[in-house]
N, C-alpha and C positions, 0 to 999 in steps of 0.2 A: 415329333416336333413339334408339333401342335401343346406338349405336356413341358415342353423344352421353353420355348414362345411364354405359356405360361408362367414356370418358375421362373422366367430372366423379368417379366413385369412384373409382378406379385414383388420380387426385389428393388427393379430400380422403384416402385410403388411406396418400398417401407421406405426407401433409401429418402424417398420425401419429402417421407413424414416429418421424416426424425432433424436435419437438416431441416424446414419448417416448427421445430420442437422446441428448440432453445433459442433463445434469444447473441442477436448476436454485434458487434460490441469492434471499438477499433479506438485499443490503447494507443492511444497519443498523444504525446501536450506540446504545454511553447518554451519556450528555450529557456531556460535558469528555473527549469520546473524544483529542481531538488536540489539539495545546497549538501557538500562536506562540511559540519564544521570537528570531524571525531577525528583529523588527518592532523591536522595543522589549527591553532587561532585563531590562526585569518577563513572569514567562510569562504569557500571555492568552491567551482563549479566545471567537476572532472567527470572520470568516469569512475567512478572508485563506488559511484552506490546502485548496486541493485532494489528494484522496482517492479512493489505488484499493486494487487487492489483488495476494495473490500464490495462486495454489496448485498444488500437490506431489501426488507419492502417500503417504498416510499412516505418517508420520514422518521421511520427508526433515528434514533439516539445511539452511538455507538458506545460502548462501556469504556470507550478509551477517551470521554469527553470527562469521565471521574476528574479524566490527572489531570489533560491540555484538549483547546477545542483542537488546534493543531499546535505542530511546532516552533519556533520562531526562527524563521531563516539563522539568525549573527549568536549566538552567546550560547554560556553551558545551559541545560536545560534543570530542572529541579524539579526528575525523577527519576528513579528507578530503571533501566530498560532489564530487569528483573518484572516485575510492575507492568508497566505494557506489553511487552513479547501475554503474560498471563489474559493481557485482556486484550488482546488477538488473539487469540489461537482459543480464547473457549466463553468470545459472545455469540451470547446459543440467537439473538436476534441476525447476525451479519457473518456474513463466508468469505475466505479468500475466494479471489476466482481462479477456476478452473477448464483451461482450455478442452471442450468438447473434441475436442479431431483428436484429440493427442492424449488426456484425461492425465496429466499434469498440471501443476501449478504455472499460472501468468506469472512468466517474471521477465521486466525486464535491463538492461544494465543501463544506468545517462549515460547521455551523450554529454562530449567536450565542454556541450554548453547547457550542457545541467535540465536535457531536453529528454524526455520520455517516449520511445519512437516500440512497437512491438511488430511494425510489420504488416500485412495484413491484412480486414474485416474474421473473426471469427470469434463461432459458436459458445458463451457459458453454461457446462452444465449448473443446472436446474435455477435459469434461469424462464424467464419466454418469450415470444417476440413481441412486440406494440405497446413495451411493456414499461412503466417510471420504478426506475430505485433508487438509491442510495446507496450513494459512492466515498469511497477512498481514498484515495494512492495510500500506499505505506512504503515510505526507504530503508535499508539497511545496512549497515558496512557488507563492502561486497564482496569481502571473502569466504564468507558463505552464501552457496544457491541457491536454495531455500529459502522458504523464513522457516520451514521446521529446524535447519541448520541454524539459523541463524536463531534460533527463540531457545534451544539448547545450548547456547554458546555464552546466553543472553547478551548479541553484542549487539552494540548503537543501531538504536535509531527511529524512528518518528514518522509524519505521516501529515496527511494536510486535514482539512478540515474536510464537509461529507459535501457534495454536494449533488446536483436531480441528473439522469440519466435516462436516456428513454432508449429500447434497444429497439432495432427491425430482424425482418428474416435475412435469409440469405442468397435472399436477391437483391437485397435494400444496401443500399447507401448507408453504416453507421454516421453518425453527428461525432464532430473532433472531443478530445477532453481538451482542449487549447485553451488557454484563459484560468485552471479550474487555480485556486489561490496556492501560491508555491510555502515553504514547508521545507527544514532543513533538517536533517540527521546530526542531532549534536550531540555534545560532548559533556558526561556527568566529572561532576568535581571529584577529584580525586580524597579516599578514604581521608588520608592527611589533611588534606588543603581546611577539610570539611573542619578540623581537630584540633589543625591552629587554628581557624577561623572563632571556632568552640573558647578556647583557650587566651587568646586572644581579646574577644568578648568578655571573660570572668575576669581580667587584667585591669578591662576599663575598668566595672565594675565596684573594686578593692579598691581602682585611685581614686575613687569618686568618691568611697566611704571614709578613706583617707583623711582625701581633703574636708 
C-alpha cells in the first residue's frame, strides 16, 4: 500500500513539474484581426482563414521581415506565397506554436468578425513560464487545416507584425493577444496580369520613343 501511495505521489509530482515547465498563453485577439483578400477583391471579415502563431526569443526578427514586416489588410500582395511559406517553415529563430497538451499545431479559424480565439489557456512546447517572447500571427486559406498542408500547396498566406508576449505558469492568467496589429491574407497578382502589365509598359516606352 505504501508503495502505491509513493508511486502516486511521484506521478503527481512529475505531472506538476511538467505543467510548470512550459509557458502558458491565451491565443485570442480583438475583432477585425485577420482580413480575407484572397476570395474577393474586397477585403472581407469571414470564417475563411486559419491562423496560428510563431514564437522566438525576445528581440528576434523573423525571416519574413525580409519580404514585408506585415501584410496589409487590403490590396494585392507583392510577394510569392511559396517564398513566404519557405521563410515560415525554415526560420531558424522562430517556431510554430505546438500545444503542449496534445502535441498538435495551435490552429484557430477566424470568427465572422475577423477575430481569433483558441479557447482556454494552454502550454506551448519549448517555452518557459514568466518569459518574454517575440510572437507574430500567421493566417492562410482556411481550406488547409495545418500550416504544413498550406505550405505544400503554396496557399494564400499573410502575417502580422511582431509583438512581445510574456508567458505565465499553468496556474496563472495569460495576457490576451488583443490589440495585435491587423493583417491581411492577400491576393497575389495573376501571372497573366503581371505579363499584361509588362507588355503595357513596353508599349508605352515604344510610343514615347516614336514621339
